[in-house]
Each structure stands twice: as structure tokens, then as C-alpha cells.
C-alpha positions as CSV (number, residue, x, y, z in Angstrom):
1,M,-23.9,36.4,-55.0
2,D,-27.4,37.7,-54.9
3,R,-28.6,40.3,-52.4
4,R,-30.4,37.8,-50.1
5,T,-27.4,35.5,-49.9
6,F,-25.1,38.4,-49.2
7,L,-27.2,39.6,-46.3
8,S,-27.5,36.1,-44.8
9,A,-23.7,35.7,-45.0
10,T,-23.2,39.1,-43.5
11,L,-25.6,38.4,-40.6
12,L,-24.0,35.0,-39.9
13,G,-20.6,36.6,-39.8
14,A,-21.8,39.3,-37.4
15,T,-23.3,36.8,-35.1
16,T,-20.1,34.7,-35.0
17,L,-18.0,37.7,-34.3
18,A,-20.3,38.8,-31.5
19,A,-20.3,35.5,-29.8
20,A,-16.6,34.9,-30.2
21,P,-15.4,37.4,-27.6
22,F,-17.7,35.9,-24.9
23,V,-16.4,32.4,-25.5
24,T,-12.8,33.5,-25.7
25,R,-13.1,35.4,-22.4
26,A,-14.7,32.4,-20.7
27,Q,-12.0,30.1,-22.0
28,A,-9.3,32.5,-21.0
29,Q,-10.6,32.8,-17.5
30,A,-10.6,29.0,-17.1
31,A,-7.1,28.7,-18.6
32,D,-5.5,31.5,-16.7
33,P,-7.6,32.2,-13.6
34,A,-6.8,35.0,-11.2
35,K,-7.0,32.6,-8.3
36,L,-5.8,29.1,-8.1
37,R,-7.7,26.7,-5.9
38,V,-5.3,24.0,-4.5
39,A,-6.9,20.9,-2.8
40,L,-5.0,18.9,-0.3
41,L,-5.8,15.3,0.5
42,P,-8.3,14.9,3.4
43,D,-6.3,12.2,5.1
44,E,-6.2,14.0,8.5
45,N,-8.1,16.7,10.4
46,A,-8.9,19.5,7.9
47,S,-8.1,22.5,10.1
48,T,-4.7,20.9,10.9
49,I,-3.9,20.4,7.3
50,I,-4.8,24.0,6.3
51,Q,-2.8,25.4,9.2
52,N,0.3,23.4,8.4
53,A,0.0,24.3,4.7
54,Q,0.2,28.1,5.1
55,P,3.9,28.2,4.0
56,L,2.8,26.4,0.8
57,K,0.2,29.1,0.1
58,V,2.7,31.9,0.6
59,Y,5.3,30.1,-1.6
60,L,2.9,29.5,-4.5
61,E,1.5,33.0,-4.4
62,G,5.1,34.3,-4.6
63,R,6.1,32.0,-7.5
64,L,2.9,32.2,-9.5
65,K,1.9,35.8,-8.8
66,K,-1.7,34.7,-8.2
67,D,-4.0,34.4,-5.2
68,V,-4.0,30.8,-3.9
69,E,-6.9,29.3,-1.9
70,L,-6.2,26.1,0.0
71,I,-9.0,23.6,0.1
72,V,-9.6,20.4,2.1
73,T,-12.7,18.6,1.0
74,T,-14.9,16.5,3.3
75,D,-13.7,13.2,1.7
76,Y,-11.9,11.7,-1.3
77,S,-15.2,11.5,-3.3
78,S,-15.9,15.2,-3.0
79,M,-12.3,16.0,-4.0
80,I,-12.6,13.9,-7.1
81,E,-15.9,15.6,-8.1
82,A,-14.4,19.0,-7.5
83,M,-11.6,18.2,-9.9
84,R,-14.0,16.7,-12.4
85,F,-16.2,19.8,-12.5
86,G,-13.4,22.4,-12.5
87,R,-13.9,23.7,-9.0
88,I,-10.2,23.3,-8.2
89,E,-7.2,23.8,-10.5
90,I,-4.5,21.8,-8.6
91,A,-4.9,18.8,-6.3
92,Y,-2.7,16.6,-4.2
93,F,-4.3,13.2,-4.7
94,G,-3.7,9.8,-3.2
95,P,-2.6,7.3,-5.9
96,L,-6.0,5.5,-6.0
97,S,-8.1,8.6,-5.7
98,Y,-6.0,10.0,-8.7
99,V,-6.8,6.9,-10.7
100,L,-10.5,7.3,-9.9
101,A,-10.4,11.0,-10.8
102,K,-8.7,10.2,-14.1
103,Q,-11.5,7.9,-15.0
104,R,-14.0,10.7,-14.4
105,A,-11.9,13.5,-15.8
106,P,-9.6,12.1,-18.5
107,G,-8.0,15.5,-19.2
108,I,-6.4,16.0,-15.8
109,E,-2.6,15.7,-15.7
110,P,-0.3,14.4,-12.9
111,F,2.9,16.3,-13.1
112,A,4.9,15.8,-9.9
113,V,5.3,13.1,-7.2
114,G,6.6,13.4,-3.7
115,V,10.0,12.0,-2.9
116,A,10.7,10.7,0.6
117,K,13.9,9.0,1.8
118,G,15.2,9.3,-1.8
119,S,12.3,7.4,-3.3
120,P,9.0,8.4,-5.1
121,T,7.3,5.5,-3.3
122,Y,5.8,4.8,0.1
123,K,4.2,1.9,1.9
124,G,0.9,0.9,3.5
125,V,0.9,-0.9,6.8
126,I,-1.5,-3.1,8.8
127,V,-1.4,-2.1,12.5
128,V,-2.8,-4.0,15.5
129,Q,-2.9,-3.6,19.3
130,A,0.5,-4.5,20.8
131,D,-1.1,-6.8,23.4
132,G,-4.2,-7.7,21.3
133,P,-5.4,-11.0,19.9
134,V,-3.8,-10.5,16.5
135,K,-0.2,-11.8,16.4
136,T,0.0,-12.8,12.8
137,I,-1.9,-12.0,9.6
138,A,-3.6,-15.4,9.8
139,D,-5.1,-14.2,13.2
140,I,-7.1,-11.6,11.3
141,R,-9.4,-14.3,10.1
142,G,-12.8,-13.8,11.6
143,K,-11.9,-10.3,13.0
144,M,-13.0,-6.8,12.2
145,V,-10.6,-4.7,10.1
146,G,-10.7,-0.9,9.8
147,F,-9.9,0.7,6.5
148,G,-9.9,4.4,5.6
149,D,-11.7,6.0,2.7
150,A,-12.8,3.5,0.0
151,A,-10.8,5.6,-2.5
152,S,-7.6,5.5,-0.3
153,T,-4.6,3.7,-1.6
154,S,-2.6,2.9,1.6
155,S,-5.6,2.8,3.8
156,H,-7.8,0.5,1.7
157,L,-6.6,-0.8,-1.6
158,I,-3.1,-1.8,-0.6
159,P,-3.7,-3.4,2.8
160,R,-6.7,-5.2,1.4
161,A,-4.5,-6.6,-1.4
162,L,-1.9,-7.5,1.2
163,L,-4.5,-9.5,3.1
164,A,-5.7,-11.1,-0.1
165,R,-2.2,-12.3,-1.0
166,N,-2.1,-14.0,2.3
167,G,-5.4,-15.8,1.6
168,L,-7.8,-13.5,3.4
169,V,-10.6,-12.0,1.4
170,G,-12.8,-9.3,2.8
171,E,-16.3,-10.3,3.8
172,R,-15.5,-13.9,3.3
173,D,-12.6,-14.2,5.9
174,Y,-13.0,-11.0,7.8
175,K,-15.4,-8.1,8.3
176,F,-14.3,-4.6,7.5
177,V,-15.5,-1.0,8.0
178,H,-14.5,2.2,6.3
179,L,-13.5,4.8,8.9
180,G,-12.5,7.8,6.8
181,A,-9.2,9.4,7.6
182,H,-6.0,7.5,8.4
183,D,-5.9,8.8,12.0
184,A,-9.4,7.5,12.6
185,V,-8.2,4.0,11.7
186,A,-5.2,4.1,14.1
187,R,-7.4,5.5,16.9
188,S,-9.9,2.7,16.4
189,V,-7.2,0.1,16.6
190,Q,-5.8,1.6,19.7
191,A,-9.3,1.7,21.3
192,G,-10.0,-1.9,20.4
193,Q,-12.9,-1.0,18.2
194,V,-11.3,-2.9,15.3
195,Q,-8.7,-5.6,15.7
196,A,-6.5,-4.5,12.8
197,G,-6.3,-1.4,10.5
198,G,-4.7,-0.3,7.3
199,L,-3.1,3.1,6.8
200,S,0.0,4.9,5.4
201,Q,3.3,4.0,7.0
202,E,4.3,7.7,7.0
203,I,1.1,8.9,8.6
204,F,1.3,6.2,11.2
205,A,4.8,7.2,12.1
206,A,3.7,10.8,12.3
207,L,0.8,10.0,14.6
208,V,3.1,8.2,16.9
209,A,5.7,11.0,16.8
210,R,3.0,13.5,17.7
211,G,1.7,11.4,20.5
212,T,-1.7,11.0,18.8
213,I,-1.2,7.3,19.0
214,D,0.7,5.5,21.7
215,G,3.5,3.5,20.1
216,A,3.6,1.2,23.0
217,K,-0.1,0.2,22.4
218,V,-0.2,0.0,18.6
219,K,2.3,-1.8,16.5
220,V,2.9,-2.5,12.8
221,L,2.0,-6.1,11.9
222,A,2.9,-6.0,8.2
223,E,3.9,-3.6,5.5
224,S,3.2,-3.5,1.8
225,D,5.5,-3.4,-1.2
226,P,6.4,0.1,-2.4
227,I,3.5,2.2,-3.8
228,P,3.9,5.1,-6.2
229,N,3.7,8.2,-4.1
230,Y,1.0,10.8,-4.0
231,P,0.8,12.9,-7.2
232,M,0.2,16.6,-7.7
233,V,-2.4,16.9,-10.5
234,M,-3.6,19.9,-12.5
235,Q,-6.4,20.7,-14.9
236,G,-5.3,20.0,-18.5
237,T,-7.2,23.0,-19.7
238,L,-4.9,25.5,-18.0
239,A,-2.8,27.7,-20.2
240,P,0.5,26.1,-21.2
241,A,2.6,28.9,-19.7
242,L,0.7,28.6,-16.4
243,K,1.1,24.8,-16.4
244,D,4.9,25.2,-16.9
245,A,5.0,27.7,-14.0
246,I,3.0,25.3,-11.7
247,R,5.2,22.4,-12.6
248,A,8.4,24.3,-12.0
249,S,7.1,25.6,-8.7
250,F,6.8,22.0,-7.3
251,L,9.8,20.5,-9.0
252,E,12.0,23.4,-7.7
253,M,10.5,23.4,-4.2
254,K,13.3,23.1,-1.6
255,D,11.9,24.6,1.7
256,A,11.6,21.9,4.3
257,A,8.7,23.7,6.0
258,I,6.7,23.7,2.8
259,L,7.6,20.1,1.9
260,K,6.5,19.0,5.3
261,T,2.9,19.5,4.1
262,F,3.5,16.6,1.7
263,R,5.8,14.5,4.0
264,A,8.3,14.8,1.3
265,E,11.9,15.8,0.7
266,G,11.1,17.2,-2.7
267,F,9.2,16.5,-5.9
268,A,10.1,14.5,-9.1
269,A,8.3,14.6,-12.4
270,T,5.7,11.9,-13.0
271,D,3.0,10.9,-15.5
272,D,-0.1,8.7,-15.7
273,R,1.7,5.5,-16.5
274,A,3.3,5.5,-13.1
275,Y,-0.1,4.6,-11.6
276,D,-0.9,1.6,-13.8
277,I,0.2,-0.6,-10.8
278,L,-2.9,0.6,-8.9
279,R,-5.1,-0.4,-11.8
280,E,-3.4,-3.8,-11.9
281,T,-3.9,-4.2,-8.1
282,A,-7.6,-3.5,-8.4
283,Q,-7.8,-6.2,-11.0
284,V,-6.1,-8.7,-8.6
285,L,-8.8,-7.9,-6.1
286,N,-11.5,-8.1,-8.7
287,L,-12.4,-4.5,-7.6
288,D,-14.3,-2.6,-10.2
289,L,-12.9,0.9,-9.9
290,S,-15.9,2.4,-11.7
291,K,-18.0,1.3,-8.7
292,V,-15.7,2.6,-6.0
293,K,-17.3,5.6,-4.4
294,G,-15.3,8.5,-5.6
């Protein structure tokens, strides 16, 4: 090796070694952050969600020995983008919003699913005014229907599919409007602003139990087939040991006060394949998921 080649090789090596610690530190910080940002699904009032989830924060900080920040984004779209750009480490997604997030951030990993009444599934419902004009699904023809967020499973995709299976196609057979959170849908039905609305069966029951919705004024007209429940999802770039600890924290969660945040009795392991049914349902509706705002 001549003197010029030797000097070039030496300088290249020095440059590589100088850059390596910076890259390694940045990667290490992303893989094992001092603080974990946990996003909860924005399906109800944000302040109520944060308040009710304080036991979760305390539990995770104790289990993971890290600071935990609870986040409720303004809507499903901003939650998906936060996951995509690494602004949150863990997220509690709706099934469809998870599928949309997976399209935009293929490396994210679903790892746990809520179990309620012994099952990792739930249902969507279509609700109407108890004394209103809609008595059967057929009566929805020509009416206004309220859905939640466009990226919501039980408040958009599933009730819309239920109507389609009964021969009612949105914009052709009925008009519809997206109202955001599930509670907004139920309130709009009760107020007569829409003649029918789609939302989660569990959330509707909770709204009635709390008195937010008058169960004598709003009733369930129809319910869907079982849907895979809401998944907990984490960034795939997290350190393996941290991912194991996060997974164990949820699968071993037993405290009813904490589980109430998720309307669940516990968590079971899950993976991406469990949500193929949502992709198939979108195909039935000829719904291009890449064009769903999220």
C-alpha cells in the first residue's frame, strides 16, 4: 500500500468511527427512550379519557420503570400520523385505524387485543330514536345516517357494511355525515339531527349507563357480526427487551380499574393477520383504504 492510499484509508476509517457514536446514540434513544408516549383512541371526550386512564399511567411507569405520557390526539388521522412519524411509541388503535396505520408504517406491531366477556371481539350497532321514523333497516332508505370518524371500525366501516349487506349503499340509498367521536353520533340520533347512527356496542352501552344518552329515547336497531377488538400497537424499532416488557405489561394486566380504560377484562396476544377481516370488508364495500383519511 503506498503512502497516499494508506492516508486515504486512515482518514476514511477515522470519519466512520467519528460518525458511528452519533448514529448509535440516536438509534439507541429511539429504541429505548426515557419516556414512553402512549396514545389512546380519541373515541370520546379527550379530557375524560386522560382522567380515566391515570391508573394506566401509574401501572406502566411501575412496570416499565420509565416516564409515561398519555396522549389523546384530535382525531384518528392525527393518531395514525403520530405513529407513522415516531411521535408516539405505543398506541391503542381501533381495528380499521390500525389497518390504515399499518399501510403507512409497515414496521409497527400489534401485540395485544382487549378481551371482553371472554372474547377478543366486539360489535358495532346501528341506533335510532325509539319513537322515530326508522323501525327497520329498510326504513333508512332516503334518510340521513351519522357515522363517526372515517377511519373508525364500529362507527363507520362495519355499520356501513351492515347496511350494504341489506341492500343500502351510501350516497345512493341514503345520505351520511361523519360526526367524529362515537358519543357525537349517539347524541345526534337522540336529538333527531340524523335518523340513524353507527357506533360501538360497548360505547353505546356505556353512554346509556352514564346517562349521557337516554336509553328510553335511543334504541339499537341492528348489530353487526363480531369484529376483532381494538389492538395495542408498538413501534417495531423499539429494543427487543423493551418490547418484551411492554407486551408482558399488557398481557399480565389484571387490575379492573386499569382495564376499564379499554372496556376490557384483560388482554390476549394478537398479530396482524387477525385484522385481515377489516381489509376484506373494505373490499366488499369497494372502499379504497389508501383514500380513507387517516
